[in-house]
Each structure stands twice: as C-alpha cells, then as structure tokens.
N, C-alpha and C positions, 0 to 999 in steps of 0.2 A: 268542095275545097279544091284549090288550084295551087300547085307548087311549081315555081319557076326559078331557075338558076341564072344569075347574071354575073358576068365578068366585071370585076372592079379593078381599076388601075390606080396606083399611087399608095396603096396600103403597105406599110413597112413594119408595123409594130402592133402591140396589143391595144394601144390607145386608138389606133386607126380602126381596128376591129370594133371597138366600143362605139366609136363615132358613127360608123356605117350602120351597125346594129341599131343604135338609138334612132337614127334618122329613118330607117326603114320600118321600125316597129311603130312609129308614130303615124304611119299612113293608114287611112281608113280601110278597115276590113282585114288588115294583116293580123294573123293569129300566131305566127312563129317566124323567126329569122335566125338563120345559122350562117355565120361568116367564117370562111376557111382562109386564113392568111396565106398559108403556103401555096394554095391553089389560086388565090386571088379571086375567090368566088363568094357570092352571097346567095343563099337559097332562101326564098321567101314563100311562105305558105299563106294564102289568103282565102277569104270566103268566096271571092269571085276573081276572075282575071284582072290584073292591074294594068292601067294605061302605062305603056313604056315611058312616055314623056313625064309622067308623075314620078315614076321611080328614078328616072334620070335626074330630074330636078332635085329630089331628096338627096341623092348621092352627091350631086354637084354642091348643094348647100353645105354638106358635111365636109367638103374640101377634096372630094375624089371624083373619079370619072368612070362612067360605064364604058367598057371596051366595045 
C-alpha cells in the first residue's frame, strides 16, 4: 500500500470535498481517499504508487487543481 498527500486548490465547501473524493476514489487501485478542506489536502491510499498525471487529470476534471 502507498499513501500520498496532494495539495488541492480551489476547494471552498463540502461539495468540493465530495467532488474531489469521488474523482480520486474512481482511480484504479485506490483503496481510500481522505480530503481535508481546511488544509486543502487530499490523502490517497492505493495498492501501488499512482501516476501524478493521472491524479492531476482526475482533480482537474472535478474542477480543481493540484498545487
């Protein structure tokens, strides 16, 4: 298992947290996602390391941006 924390810009409310959580949860191999609105962070646990470009694309599609 691999756990990585990403900085996410543009989140302002609970809906934002839900959108980012949903987008990251759908990635292949992801087993857990925890998004902290106050810190602007998403912590992703996966079976193996994720490609940063794949994570960036998922966050972008949700309407947010990796810092």
